[in-house]
C-alpha positions as CSV (number, residue, x, y, z in Angstrom):
1,X,42.3,117.5,13.4
2,X,44.1,117.0,10.1
3,X,44.5,113.4,10.9
4,X,40.8,113.0,11.1
5,X,40.5,114.8,7.7
6,X,43.1,112.4,6.2
7,X,41.2,109.4,7.8
8,X,37.9,110.5,6.4
9,X,39.5,110.8,2.9
10,X,41.0,107.3,3.3
11,X,37.6,106.0,4.3
12,X,36.0,107.8,1.3
13,X,38.6,106.1,-1.0
14,X,37.8,102.7,0.4
15,X,34.1,103.3,0.1
16,X,34.5,104.5,-3.5
17,X,36.4,101.3,-4.4
18,X,33.8,99.1,-2.7
19,X,31.0,101.0,-4.5
20,X,32.6,100.5,-7.9
21,X,33.3,96.8,-7.0
22,X,29.6,96.2,-6.1
23,X,28.2,98.1,-9.0
24,X,30.3,96.3,-11.6
25,X,29.8,93.0,-9.9
26,X,26.0,93.4,-10.0
27,X,25.7,95.0,-13.5
28,X,28.0,92.7,-15.4
29,X,28.3,89.6,-13.2
30,X,32.0,90.1,-13.2
31,X,34.0,87.5,-11.3
32,X,35.6,88.7,-8.1
33,X,39.2,88.0,-9.3
34,X,38.7,90.1,-12.4
35,X,37.0,92.9,-10.4
36,X,39.7,93.5,-7.8
37,X,42.3,95.4,-10.0
38,X,39.8,97.9,-11.2
39,X,38.3,98.6,-7.8
40,X,41.7,98.9,-6.2
41,X,42.7,101.5,-8.9
42,X,39.6,103.5,-8.3
43,X,40.4,103.5,-4.6
44,X,44.0,104.5,-5.3
45,X,42.7,107.3,-7.6
46,X,40.5,108.7,-4.8
47,X,43.4,108.5,-2.3
48,X,45.7,110.3,-4.7
49,X,43.0,113.0,-5.5
50,X,42.1,113.6,-1.9
51,X,45.8,113.6,-0.8
52,X,46.6,116.1,-3.4
53,X,43.7,118.3,-2.5
54,X,44.4,118.2,1.2
55,X,48.1,118.9,0.6
56,X,47.3,121.9,-1.5
57,X,44.5,123.2,0.8
58,X,46.3,122.8,4.1
59,X,50.0,123.0,3.0
60,X,50.7,125.9,5.4
61,X,48.9,124.2,8.3
62,X,50.7,120.9,8.3
63,X,53.1,120.4,11.2
64,X,55.1,117.5,9.9
65,X,57.4,117.4,7.0
66,X,55.8,117.9,3.6
67,X,55.5,114.8,1.5
68,X,57.4,114.5,-1.8
69,X,55.8,116.6,-4.5
70,X,53.3,114.3,-6.3
71,X,52.1,115.5,-9.7
72,X,48.5,116.5,-9.7
73,X,47.6,114.2,-12.6
74,X,48.6,111.0,-10.9
75,X,45.1,110.3,-9.8
76,X,44.0,110.4,-13.4
77,X,46.5,107.7,-14.3
78,X,45.0,105.4,-11.7
79,X,41.5,106.3,-12.9
80,X,42.5,105.7,-16.5
81,X,43.9,102.3,-15.7
82,X,40.7,101.3,-13.9
83,X,38.6,102.5,-16.9
84,X,40.8,100.6,-19.4
85,X,40.8,97.5,-17.2
86,X,37.0,97.4,-16.8
87,X,36.4,98.2,-20.5
88,X,38.7,95.4,-21.7
89,X,37.5,92.9,-19.1
90,X,33.8,93.5,-19.6
91,X,34.1,93.5,-23.4
92,X,36.0,90.2,-23.4
93,X,33.6,88.8,-20.9
94,X,30.6,89.8,-22.9
95,X,32.1,88.4,-26.1
96,X,32.8,85.1,-24.3
97,X,29.3,84.9,-22.9
98,X,27.8,85.8,-26.3
99,X,29.8,83.1,-27.9
100,X,28.8,80.7,-25.2
101,X,25.1,81.4,-25.7
102,X,25.5,80.9,-29.5
103,X,27.0,77.5,-29.1
104,X,24.2,76.5,-26.7
105,X,21.5,77.7,-29.2
106,X,23.2,75.8,-32.1
107,X,23.4,72.6,-30.1
108,X,19.7,72.6,-29.3
């Protein structure tokens, strides 16, 4: 039963990463290679958050050994890295595209 809960959390993390990947790709036309690190960090943040929640909610019900104590804020670190990655990548990409459009306009 708890394995299904963990599996559903893992699937939710993968879907969250895929959703962020597709939204950023569509909104900013971000190349796939630059999009992967941010999407992976969002998925890792969701995995950490759901793992922390399930561990705290069902700590007395787990039959196996308890995992090492992970700090509750670790998912925020992954999420912060994803936000910083996307902010830096998108701002640099927009500056590059703006500069590219300016050169085309000046040449015509």
